[in-house]
C-alpha positions in Angstrom: 89.1 125.1 106.9 89.9 121.5 106.0 92.3 119.8 108.5 94.7 117.2 107.3 94.2 115.2 110.5 91.1 115.2 112.6 92.2 112.7 115.3 90.5 113.4 118.6 92.6 112.7 121.6 90.4 110.6 123.8 91.5 109.3 127.2 92.2 105.9 125.7 94.3 107.4 122.9 96.2 109.6 125.4 97.0 106.5 127.5 98.2 104.7 124.3 100.5 107.6 123.4 102.0 107.6 126.9 102.5 103.8 126.7 104.4 104.2 123.5 106.7 106.9 124.7 109.7 106.6 127.0 108.3 105.8 130.5 108.9 108.1 133.4 111.5 106.7 135.7 110.9 106.1 139.4 111.9 109.5 140.6 110.0 111.3 137.9 106.8 109.3 138.6 107.1 109.9 142.3 107.5 113.7 141.7 104.5 113.8 139.4 102.3 111.9 141.9 103.6 113.9 144.9 102.7 117.1 143.1 99.2 115.9 142.4 98.7 114.7 145.9 100.1 117.6 147.9 99.2 120.5 145.6 96.0 119.4 143.9 94.8 122.9 143.2 98.1 123.8 141.6 99.0 120.5 139.9 97.8 121.8 136.5 100.9 124.0 136.5 103.1 120.9 136.2 104.3 120.2 132.7 102.3 117.4 131.1 103.7 113.9 131.5 104.6 113.5 127.9 106.6 116.7 128.0 109.3 115.2 130.2 110.5 112.7 127.6 110.1 115.3 124.9 112.2 117.9 126.7 114.9 115.3 127.4 114.8 114.3 123.7 115.3 118.0 122.7 118.2 118.3 125.1 119.9 115.4 123.4 118.9 116.4 119.9 120.4 119.9 120.3 123.4 118.7 122.3 122.5 121.3 124.9 125.0 121.9 127.6 123.6 125.2 129.0 119.9 125.3 129.7 117.7 128.0 131.2 114.3 127.2 132.6 111.9 130.1 133.4 109.3 128.7 135.8 110.2 125.5 137.6 107.2 124.8 139.9 107.9 121.4 141.6 110.8 120.6 139.3 109.5 117.9 136.9 110.7 119.5 133.7 114.0 120.5 135.2 114.5 117.0 136.4 113.9 115.5 132.9 116.2 118.0 131.2 119.0 117.7 133.8 119.0 113.9 133.4 119.5 114.4 129.7 122.4 116.8 130.0 125.9 115.6 129.1 128.7 115.6 131.8 129.5 119.1 132.7 126.1 120.5 131.5 124.2 122.9 133.7 120.6 124.1 134.0 119.7 127.4 135.6 116.2 127.1 137.1 114.3 130.4 137.7 111.4 130.5 140.2 110.1 132.6 143.1 108.7 129.8 145.3 110.9 128.1 147.9 107.8 126.0 148.9 107.1 124.5 145.4 110.7 124.1 144.4 111.5 122.2 147.6 109.8 119.2 146.0 112.1 119.5 143.1 115.2 119.8 145.2 114.3 116.5 146.9 113.7 114.8 143.6 116.9 116.2 142.0 118.9 114.8 144.9 117.3 111.4 144.6 118.0 111.3 140.9 121.6 112.4 141.4 121.4 115.5 139.2 121.2 118.2 141.9 124.7 119.3 141.1 123.6 120.1 137.5 120.8 122.4 138.5 121.4 125.9 139.7 118.1 127.0 141.3 117.7 130.8 141.6 114.9 132.0 143.8 114.2 135.5 142.5 112.0 137.3 139.9 113.1 135.6 136.6 113.6 138.9 134.8 116.2 139.9 137.4 117.9 136.5 137.0 117.9 136.7 133.2 119.2 140.3 133.1 122.1 139.3 135.4 123.3 136.7 132.9 126.0 137.4 130.3 124.6 139.4 127.4 126.4 137.5 124.7 124.8 134.4 123.1 125.5 131.4 125.3 122.3 129.5 126.0 121.7 126.3 124.1 118.1 125.6 125.2 115.5 127.5 127.1 112.2 126.3 128.5 109.6 129.0 129.1 106.7 128.0 131.4 106.0 130.9 133.8 103.6 133.8 134.4 102.0 134.5 131.0 102.0 138.3 131.4 105.7 138.3 131.3 106.2 136.0 128.4 107.3 138.8 126.0 109.8 140.3 128.4 111.2 136.9 129.2 111.4 136.2 125.4 113.2 139.5 124.8 115.8 138.7 127.5 116.3 135.1 126.2 116.5 135.5 122.5 119.7 137.7 122.4 121.4 135.2 124.7 120.6 132.2 122.6 123.4 130.8 120.5 122.8 130.3 116.8 120.8 127.1 116.5 119.7 127.4 120.1 116.1 126.4 120.9 113.4 128.2 123.0 110.6 125.9 124.0 107.4 127.7 125.2 104.6 126.0 127.0 100.8 126.9 127.2 100.7 128.7 123.9 97.1 127.5 123.3 96.0 128.4 126.8 93.3 125.8 127.2 91.9 126.8 123.8 91.0 130.3 124.9 93.4 131.9 122.4 90.6 131.6 119.8 88.3 133.9 121.8 88.4 137.4 120.2 87.4 138.8 123.5 90.0 137.0 125.5 91.3 138.8 128.6 93.9 138.1 131.2 96.5 135.3 130.6 94.7 134.2 127.4 95.1 137.7 125.9 98.7 137.7 127.1 99.4 134.5 125.2 97.7 135.7 122.1 99.9 138.8 122.1 103.0 136.6 122.8 102.1 134.3 119.9 101.8 137.2 117.5 105.1 138.6 118.8 106.9 135.3 118.2 105.4 135.0 114.7 106.7 138.4 113.8 110.2 137.8 115.2 112.6 137.6 112.3 115.4 136.4 114.6 113.8 133.0 115.1 112.3 130.2 113.1 109.2 129.0 115.1 106.5 126.3 114.9 103.5 126.1 117.1 102.4 122.5 117.9 99.3 121.0 119.5 101.3 119.2 122.2 99.7 119.3 125.6 98.4 122.9 126.1 100.3 124.1 123.0 104.1 124.1 122.6 106.1 126.5 120.4 109.6 125.5 119.3 111.7 128.5 118.2 115.2 128.1 116.7 117.7 131.0 116.8 118.8 131.9 113.3 
């Protein structure tokens, strides 16, 4: 197969890309570095640095006022999106860890957006199922346990307003989605990608951003 662009992302090119994107502010940078320092074995769960400005851009682009995040970890992505919300906007953050989200709570307070974020510590499926059933979500960010991506999707999609956007992270899963014998989370992601591709309710594009990012618009 011939590719239209064979640019390889070297460390130098990645640094160039970051340098030509909106920089992280002081609180965002501190949260990224704190996560890396205090949770080195889990830091890979944090959304990539370039995803913060991208998510904020998508919030502004869609005019989102009601955001749902499934999988918050230490709160970097929630911070970026909450900062981009208009006055009166809210973000419901779903996670199961008081420990990890404590870093986020501190950062949200420092950034002055804690009042925009409703952190719900519970299994995300329970949180989603307790939400109003009618379409009301403007933007959703899905970045949680891969085995539940399809159930999360099926709870989110009916609740998305027309034109609402679902952003899904890790859809290339470290490149392992090309393995025909993939197991575990990689196999879960392959199944999810096929599920999304076949969903006539949504217009979707899969992008090679970070570990793979799918943007899905509710028809």
